[in-house]
C-alpha positions in Angstrom: -79.2 79.6 377.4 -76.1 78.0 375.9 -75.4 78.7 372.2 -75.4 75.5 370.1 -74.4 75.0 366.5 -76.3 72.2 364.8 -73.8 70.7 362.3 -74.4 68.0 359.7 -71.6 65.6 358.8 -72.2 63.7 355.5 -73.0 60.0 356.0 -71.6 57.6 353.5 -68.8 58.0 351.1 -67.8 61.4 352.3 -68.1 60.5 356.0 -64.6 59.2 356.7 -62.7 61.9 354.9 -64.8 64.7 356.5 -64.3 63.4 360.0 -60.6 63.1 359.2 -60.4 66.7 358.2 -62.4 67.9 361.2 -59.9 66.0 363.3 -57.0 67.7 361.6 -58.7 71.0 362.2 -58.9 70.2 365.9 -62.5 68.8 366.2 -62.5 65.2 367.1 -65.7 63.4 366.0 -66.7 59.9 366.9 -69.6 58.0 365.3 -71.6 54.8 365.7 -72.4 52.5 362.7 -76.0 52.1 364.0 -76.8 55.7 364.8 -77.2 58.9 362.9 -75.9 60.9 365.8 -72.2 61.6 366.6 -70.1 63.0 369.4 -67.7 65.9 369.1 -65.2 67.3 371.6 -66.8 70.8 371.5 -69.7 71.5 373.8 -70.9 74.3 371.5 -71.6 71.9 368.6 -74.2 69.3 368.2 -73.5 66.8 365.3 -75.8 64.7 363.2 -75.0 62.3 360.4 -77.0 63.1 357.3 -76.8 61.8 353.7 -75.1 64.5 351.5 -78.0 64.3 349.0 -80.3 65.7 351.7 -77.9 68.0 353.6 -78.5 71.3 351.7 -82.1 70.7 351.1 -84.2 70.0 353.0 -82.3 70.0 356.3 -80.1 73.1 356.1 -82.4 75.3 354.0 -85.3 74.6 356.3 -83.3 75.2 359.4 -83.3 71.7 360.9 -79.5 72.1 360.8 -77.6 75.3 361.1 -74.8 74.2 358.8 -73.1 71.1 357.3 -70.8 69.7 354.8 -72.0 68.4 351.4 -70.9 68.4 347.8 -71.5 71.2 345.4 -73.2 68.7 343.2 -76.0 68.1 345.7 -76.4 71.8 346.3 -77.0 72.3 342.6 -79.1 69.1 342.2 -81.5 70.2 345.0 -81.3 73.9 343.9 -80.8 74.7 347.6 -80.9 78.3 348.9 -78.1 78.3 351.4 -74.9 80.2 352.3 -71.7 78.7 351.0 -69.2 79.4 353.8 -66.1 77.7 352.5 -64.8 75.5 349.7 -63.2 72.4 351.0 -61.2 70.7 348.3 -61.2 67.1 349.4 -63.0 63.9 348.3 -63.3 60.3 349.3 -59.8 59.4 348.2 -58.0 62.4 346.8 -57.6 66.0 347.7 -59.0 67.3 344.5 -62.5 67.9 343.0 -64.5 64.9 341.9 -66.2 64.7 338.5 -69.6 63.7 337.3 -69.0 62.3 333.9 -71.1 61.1 330.9 -69.9 57.6 330.2 -70.8 54.8 327.7 -69.6 51.3 326.9 -66.3 51.2 325.1 -67.9 50.0 321.9 -70.8 52.5 321.9 -71.5 54.6 318.9 -72.0 57.6 321.2 -69.0 59.9 320.7 -70.4 63.2 322.0 -73.3 64.7 323.9 -75.0 65.4 320.6 -75.3 61.7 320.0 -77.6 61.3 323.0 -80.6 62.7 321.1 -83.6 60.5 321.8 -81.5 58.2 324.1 -81.9 57.1 327.7 -79.5 58.2 330.4 -79.4 56.8 333.9 -78.0 58.8 336.8 -78.5 59.8 340.4 -77.9 63.5 339.4 -81.1 64.0 337.4 -81.6 67.7 337.5 -78.0 68.6 336.8 -78.0 66.2 333.9 -81.2 67.7 332.5 -79.6 71.1 332.7 -76.5 69.8 331.0 -78.5 68.4 328.1 -80.6 71.5 327.7 -77.4 73.6 327.6 -76.2 71.4 324.7 -79.6 71.5 322.9 -80.2 67.7 323.3 -83.5 66.0 324.0 -83.0 62.8 325.9 -84.7 60.8 328.7 -83.0 61.1 332.1 -83.9 58.3 334.5 -83.1 58.2 338.2 -80.8 55.4 339.1 -81.2 53.8 342.5 -77.7 52.2 342.4 -75.4 50.0 340.4 -75.5 52.7 337.7 -72.4 51.4 335.9 -74.1 48.1 335.2 -77.1 49.7 333.4 -75.4 50.3 330.0 -76.1 49.2 327.4 -79.2 47.1 328.2 -81.1 49.5 330.6 -79.7 52.8 329.4 -77.6 54.1 326.5 -75.4 56.2 328.8 -74.9 57.1 332.4 -73.8 60.2 334.3 -71.7 58.9 337.2 -69.4 60.2 339.9 -65.7 59.4 339.6 -62.5 60.4 341.3 -59.9 58.3 339.5 -61.9 56.7 336.7 -60.7 53.2 337.7 -64.2 51.9 338.4 -65.4 53.0 335.0 -62.5 51.3 333.3 -63.1 48.2 335.2 -66.7 48.1 333.8 -65.5 48.7 330.2 -66.8 52.2 330.2 -65.3 55.3 328.6 -65.8 58.9 329.4 -67.5 61.0 326.8 -67.7 64.3 328.6 -67.5 65.9 332.1 -70.9 67.1 333.2 -69.6 69.0 336.3 -66.8 69.0 338.8 -67.7 69.1 342.5 -65.9 69.9 345.8 -67.1 69.6 349.3 -68.5 72.8 350.8 -69.3 74.0 354.3 -72.7 75.6 354.0 -75.1 77.3 356.3 -78.7 78.2 356.8 -79.4 81.8 356.0 -80.9 82.5 359.5 -78.0 80.9 361.2 -75.6 83.0 359.2 -77.3 86.1 360.4 -76.7 85.1 364.0 -73.4 86.7 365.1 -72.3 83.8 367.4 -73.1 81.1 364.8 -71.5 83.0 362.0 -68.3 83.5 364.0 -68.2 79.9 365.0 -68.6 78.8 361.4 -65.9 81.2 360.2 -63.6 79.7 362.8 -64.4 76.2 361.7 -63.9 77.1 358.1 -60.5 78.7 358.8 -59.2 75.7 360.6 -60.5 73.2 358.0 -59.0 75.1 355.1 -55.7 75.4 357.1 -55.6 71.7 357.6 -56.3 71.0 353.9 -53.6 73.3 352.8 -51.1 71.8 355.2 -51.7 68.3 353.7 -49.6 69.0 350.7 -47.0 71.1 352.5 -44.0 70.4 354.7 -41.7 72.5 356.8 -37.9 72.7 356.2 -35.3 73.8 358.6 -31.6 74.1 357.9 -28.4 75.9 358.7 -26.3 77.8 356.2 -23.1 79.9 356.2 -23.3 83.6 355.4 -21.3 83.0 352.2 -23.6 80.3 351.0 -26.9 82.0 352.0 -27.5 83.9 348.7 -27.1 80.7 346.6 -29.5 78.9 349.0 -32.2 81.6 348.8 -32.1 81.5 345.0 -33.3 77.8 344.9 -35.4 77.7 348.0 -39.1 77.9 347.3 -41.4 79.3 349.9 -45.1 80.2 350.4 -43.8 83.8 351.0 -40.3 84.6 352.2 -38.3 82.1 354.3 -37.4 83.0 357.8 -33.7 83.7 358.2 -32.2 84.2 361.7 -28.7 84.4 363.0 -27.1 81.5 364.9 -24.8 81.9 367.9 -21.9 80.8 365.7 -20.9 84.0 363.9 -21.4 83.9 360.1 -24.1 81.2 360.3 -27.9 81.4 359.8 -30.9 79.2 360.5 -33.4 79.1 357.6 -37.0 78.0 358.1 -39.6 77.7 355.2 -42.8 75.9 354.1 -42.9 74.3 350.7 -44.8 71.7 348.6 -44.1 68.2 349.7 -44.0 67.0 346.1 -40.7 68.7 345.4 -38.8 68.0 348.6 -37.2 64.8 347.4 -35.5 66.7 344.6 -35.0 69.9 346.6 -33.1 68.5 349.6 -30.1 67.2 347.6 -29.9 70.6 345.9 -29.9 72.4 349.3 -27.1 70.2 350.5 -25.1 70.9 347.4 -25.2 74.7 348.0 -24.0 74.3 351.5 -27.0 73.7 353.7 -26.5 71.5 356.8 -28.6 69.9 359.5 -31.6 69.8 357.2 -34.9 68.8 358.9 -38.1 68.1 357.2 -41.2 68.1 359.4 -45.0 67.6 358.8 -47.5 70.4 359.2 -51.0 70.2 360.8 -52.4 73.5 359.7 -51.3 76.4 357.4 -53.3 79.6 358.0 -52.4 82.2 355.4 
């Protein structure tokens, strides 16, 4: 009997970015708008689209799925008993954690969590919000929001706990952030029984390695250049690297080729400096995966 890994991909806001990262990792997934099934170019994997709110519990915890990707927020909200295989720091728009924030209208008298005593809070993240209030010693009513949460203050609720990446939607609705309730990243998680299966565990570890390698590579670039022997020490002093750059001799005596990986954010300032210390034939190239 052929081994199969039943894998859940989050349907909705995380869907596009998750499929993108799987593609960068080497797993090409195609979906249909009218179906909860999907196709992947790996015959060992069977893919299903599942809402992230339901991924950890019930589907993975109960064993309907072997593994899947969901947010840390929904693992905590459902108090799911699953294995966290890998942290995947990406979101819908940005490659960084998202935030669940306590927000109120700009002119609200609520300035801190303590001011929520006896008030009403609307959110989709009910259990996490209740735990946050309990931690702060505040008694308030937490109501589940079925959508359009930002529109519920001030008439239907005194405050909301809502997911945000950039805060632009909150600002557009004249809301201000009072506090951060939790930060959340995407996680690759597994059913405990699946994790005890040697084949499935190895398959998941391979997927995790490639996904994390693709995510790391997103903010990195490779740099190649040539440098004379006399200028090499000055170059190495200013050249950042994940570890040590690769330096190899060229056929022209007294010249070296240097190859390194560095943060893309600094390259525009770095390349002119490299040129000034004598580097020539500088090439910047994109990376698909970086595996430490």
